[in-house]
N, C-alpha and C positions, 0 to 999 in steps of 0.2 A: 670900415673895412680892414681886414688884417693886414699887417706889414710884411715884408720879405715875401711877396707873393711869388716871384721868379724862383727863389730857392724852394718854397714850398711845391710850386708847379713842377721843377726838375725832380725833386724827391718823389712826388707822387708818380711821375711817368716812369721812374725807375724802381717802384715799389720799395722805396727806403724811407718810409714814414715811421717805421718801428726802430727803436734804438738799436736792437740786436741786428736787424739786416743793414742799417747804416754802418754800425761799427765795423762789421765785416769788410764792407767795401772801403771804407775810409782807410782802415789798416792796410788793405791790399793797395790803394792808391799811394799811401805814404811808403811802403816798400818800394813800389815802382819808381816813384819819383826820387827817393834816395839813391837807388841804383843808377838812374838816368843822370843824375846831377853830381854823384860822387859825395853827396852830403849825408853821411850816415845818421846825422842827428835826426833827420826827417822820419826815419823809420820808427823812432820811438814816440812820436807826437800823437796825443790820444784826444778824444772828445769826450767829456764825462756826460752820463745821461741827463744831468740837470741842465747842462750847456746846450745839449741837444734840443730838449724841450723849450728852452728859452728862445732858441732860434725859431722853432715852429710856432710859437705863440706871439713872436714879433717883440719880445721885451728887450731886444738888444739895442743899446744905445750908440754903441760903437763898433767898428770892425773888430773881429777875433784877432788874436796874434797873427804876425806875418806868416809865421810857418803853417799855421792852421789855415790861412787863406789860401796859401800855395798849393795845399793837399787838396783843398776844395775845388780850386780852380782846375787841377789835374782831374779829379773826379767827375766834376759836372760841365766842364768845358766853358765856363763862363767867368768873367772877371769877378772878384769878390765884390767890388763895389756896386755892381750891378745885382748881385746875388742878394745882397743885404740892403738895397734901396728900398725905401717904404713905398707903398703903393700909390701914395699921392705924388711921389716924384716921378712916377713912370706914366706919362700921357698916354692915352689910348692910340693905337696905331691907326692912321687914317689909310684908306685904301688907295693904292696908287692910281693917278688919273689914267685913263686910256690914252694910248699913242695915236696922234691924229692920223698918221700914214699906214696904220696896220689895217688890213682888210679884215672884215669878219671872217671868224674861223668857219672851216667847211663843216657841214653835218657829220656827226660821229657815223662810222662806218668801216666796213673792212679795207678801204682805200683812204680814209681820212687822215690816219697817221698822226693824230693829235696828241699822242702821248708824250710825256716829257722824259727823255732818256735819263737824265740826271735824277729825277724823282725815283725812277725805276731801280737805279743802282742804290740809291740813298736807302731805298725801303729795303732792299735785299739785306744791305749791311745791317740796318736795324734789326731785322729778323734774326740774323746770324749772330748779334750780339746777346748778351744775357748779363744777369746780375751776379753771376758766379763764374770763376775762371778755374783753371787746373790747379793753380796753387792753393786756393780755398778748398776746393774738392780733397786735395791731398792731405790738407791740415784736418778736415774732418774725418777723414777715413782714418787717419793716424790716432785721432782721439779714440775711436772704436777699439783700435789695437791696445792703446794705454789701458782702457778700462777692462779688457779681458785679461791682460797681462797682470794688472795689479789687483783683480777682484779676489783672489783667495788670500791675499795679503791685508787689503783694506775692507773687504766685505760690503755688503749691500749698503750699510749705512753710510760708509765713507765715500761711495761712488755714486750713489742714487742721484744727487744733485747734479753731478757732471753728465750723467746720461740724460736726465731730464732736460738740461740745458742744450745738449746736442741735439736732441729730438725737437725742441721748440725751435733752434735755429734753422733745421731742415724744413719744418712746417713753413717758417717765414720765407726762407728762400724759395720753396716751391710755389708760393703765391705769386712770384714773379715770372720772369721769362728767362729762358735757357736754350741753348742749343740741344737738339735731340740726344747726343752723346752725354752732355754735362747733366741734363734733366734725368737720363736713366742712372747715371752715378749717383745722384742726388737722392732719387727714389730708394736706391740700395742701401745708402748711408742711413737714411731716416727710417727704413724698414728696420735695420739692424740696431739702430738706437732704441726703437720701440721694443724690440725683441729682448734686448738687454734689461730693459725695465720689467718685461713680462717675467724673466728669469729671477731677477731680484725679488720680485713681488712673491713668487713661489717660495723663495728662500727665508721670506719674513712672514709667510703664513697668509699673504693677501690674495687669496685664490680668485675672487671676481676680477681684481685688478689686473691679476696676470692673464686671465682670459682675455680682457678688453685690449691689452697691449698686443698679445699674440695674434689677436685677429685683425689688428692694424697691420701688424708685420706681413701677415699673409696677404691682405689686400694690396699692399704696396709691392710686394714681391712678385706676385702673380701678375700685377698690371705691367711689369716690364719682363716677364718670363725668366725670373732670377730663381731657378730650382733650388739652388744651394741654400738661399737663404729660407725660401719656402720650406723646405723639408727640416731645416734647423727649427724654424718657428712650430711646425706640426710636432716636432719632438718635445719642444717645450710644453706645449700643450699636453701631450701625453705625461710628461713629467709632473705638471700641475695635477692632473687627475689622480696620479699615483699618490702622491702625499696628501690629496684630500680624500683617499681611501675608497677612490671610485676605480678599482682595479680593472674591471671589464672594459670601462670606457677607455682607461690608459691603453690597454691592448688594443682595442679597436681603433683609436687614433693613430697609433704606430703602424699597425698593419695596413691601413688605408695609405699612408704615406709611402710605406715600402712598396705597395702594389705600384704606385706612381712612377717609381724609378727603382727596380729591385737591386740594380748593380751600381748606384750612386755611393759614392763615399760616405754621405750622410746616413745612408742606410745602416751603417755598423751601429751608430748611437740609437737609431730608431728600434733596431732589432734587440740589442742587449739592454739598454736603458728603459726603453719604452716596452717592448714585448715581454722579454725573459723575465724581468723582475715582476711585472704584473702577472703573468702566467705562474710564477712562482708562488704568489700570493693566492692564486687561484688553485694551486695544487695540480697544475696540468703540466706534469713532468715531461712527458714526451715532446710537447709543443715548446716548452721552455728550453729544453736541450737542444731541439732543432734550431731554435732562434740563436742560441749561444753559437752552435756550430757554423751557422749561416755568417754570423758577425765576424767569426775568426777566420772564415774562408774569404770574405771581402776584406779584411785587414791584411791577409798575405797578397791578395790581388792588387790592392792599391798601394802596398809597400808603405804602411803608416809608420810613424814614429814607434820605437819600442817603449817609450817613456809614458809617464802620466800626464797627458795634456790637461790644461786648464779645464774646470768643470763647465765653465761658460764660453769656452773658445768656439768659433766658427769653424775651426780645422776639424778634419775627420778625427774621431776618437783615436788616441794611441793605443797600442796594445795593452799596457799595463791599466789603462782606464776601462778597457773593455773587461779584462780579467777581474778587474775590482767589482764591476756591476756584475759579472757572471756570479761572482762569489756571493753577492747579497741574493741573487734568485736561488742559489742553492742553499743558502741558510733557510729560507723559506719552505723549500722543499725538504729540509731536515736531512740533507745529503752531508752528514757531519764529516765523514773521512776525507771526501772530496774538498770540503771547505778547509779543513785543518791542512791538508797537503798543499793546496793552492796558496793559501795564506802564507805559507812558509816560502814558497817560491817567489811571491810578491813582496816579501818583507823589505828586501834591499832596494827595489825600485820605489816603494811608497815611502820608506824612510829618508830616501835622498831626494824626494820631491819638491821639499819645501812647503807641501799643502798640509797644513794642520788639520783641515778639514777631512782629508783622504786618511790621513793616520788615525784620526779619531773614528771615522766610519769603519775602516777595516778593523780596529780593536773591537767595535762593539759588535760586528758580525762575528769575529772570532770567539768573544765572550759568550755570545748566544750559542754557538756550535759547541763550546766546551761544556754548557749547561744540557745540551741535547745529548752527550754521550751517555752510554750505558752506565758509566761511573762518573758522574758529573764532578768537576773540580770547581766547587763553589767558590772557595776563596780566590782562585786564579782569574775566574770569571768576573768577580767583583773588583779585582785589582786592575784588570783591563778596563772596566767600566769607569772607574775612578779616573785613570789615565785619559780616558776618551773625554770625559768632561772637562778635565784640566786643560787639554789641549783646544777645545772649542770654546771654552769660557769667554776669551777676550772678543771673538766674533762669532757669536752663537747664530745657527741657522735652523730651519724647521726640520731637516733632516736628522741632524744630530739629536735635536730635543726629542724627536718622535722615537728614534731607535733607543735613546738612553731610557726612556719611559717603558719601552717594550722590553728591554733586559730585565728592568725592575719587576715588571709583572711576571716575566718568565721565572724570576728567582722567587717567586711567591712561596713555594713549598718550604723554602729555607729561611723564611723571614726572621725566624729565632735567632739565626747565627748572627755573631757580631759583625762579620764581613758584609752582611746583606743589609744589616741596620746602618752601618756606616756609609754604604753606597747610597741608601735611601736618604739619609741625612745629607749628604753632599747634593744629591739630585734636588732635594726640596730647597736647600740653600742656594743653589744656582737658579732655580725656579723664582725665588723671591727677587733675584737681581735682575731678572728679565722683565722688560716693559709689559704691563698688563695689557696694553693693546697692540696687535701687530702692526708693524709699520706698513704705510701704503703709499 
C-alpha cells in the first residue's frame, strides 16, 4: 500500500497531482503565509519537481524542512506529521456506535427536515472555492502582456516556450474547480495563450500548427462569449491563410469575422490586415480600397493610438499599423505613387517604433514600389532590400523571408546588374543561416 495516503488524497481532491498545478498553489500559500506572519522568508520557499515526485511516490523518510511543512499546512489544512504519516500508521476509522437514547429518524419527506445545516454551508463553501485565486489570475494575465510586449524584440524562438508553458498551466488549472468568474478569466487567458502560439506558428511557417492553436483559441473564447479574443483569433487564421498563399480564404475568413461585429475595434485588423491585403493580391482594387477606408473610419471612431502597435498585440491596431498594412495592399495593386507618398508619411513613426520587423517590411514594400515605377531605380530598390535583410536577420520571420524573395523575383529583368547580384547573394547567404525545418 502506498505511503503518504492523506497527502495524496488531499492533492487529488484539489486537482494538484501535477507539479505545475501544485507549484502555483504552493507559491500562493507561501506568499499568503509570509504576509500573515510577517516572515518574508516564507515567500521564497519552493519545492522542486523531484521533491514533489518523491512525496507522491512515498519515498520520503523524514519530514520536509520546517518552513516547507508550515506552507503545506497552510495549503492543505492538516498537520505535516499527518500528511506524511505512512498508510500503516493510519488505522482505519471505525464507524461511531449508535447513541442509545436517539430515536430512529423520521422518513424523508417535505416535513422530515433531516438535512444537516452545517453540511449545507460546508458544501456551499466548497463549491465557492477553487484552485485559482485573483492573485494567480493576475499573474497569468500579466504573462500574456509580457509576451506581447517583448515579441518584436525576442521573436517566436525566444518566447515560444513561455507561451507554451502558460497554455499548459491554463489547461492544468481548468481541469480543477473555480468560481464562475475565475473560470471565465482562466478560459480567456488560456485562449489567448493558445492564440499567441498560433501567431508565432505563422511567423515560423508552421501553418497546420497555427490553424490548430487558433481553433483552440476560438473554441475557448466562444465558450465564454469573449468576442474580443474570438475576433483576434479569426484575424490570425486569416493572417495564416495569407502567408500560406491562400488569398481567397484569407479574405473570406476576415470578412466572416467582420460580419459578426462590424463596429468592433478588432474589425480594424480584420479589414486591413485580413481583407485589404488579400484583396490586393487578388487584384480587387475597389474592395481593397473599401476595406482600407472602413478600417480608417473605425480607427477614428475608436480613437486608437496613432503609433505602431505590436504586431501580436490583442489591442486594436494603432493607426500607423493600419497604414503600414494598407501600404502592403497597395503595393500588390501596383499603386506606386500612393505607396511612395504614404511611406514617406509613415517613415518617422516606423523608424521610432523600435520594431525591426516593421522597418524591414516597409523597406521591402517601398523597394517593390520603386521597381514598379515607369523609370525603376534598381540600385535604390536593392539597397533598401539589403537594409531589410540586415534588420530582420537576428529574428527572421516568414513575412520578411517571403517579401525578400518576392523582391528578388521582381528584380529578375535586371539580374545582370551588380546591385541585383549582390542582393541575391545576401539573400542566399541569409537562407543558408536559417533552419532547414520551420519551427513548430
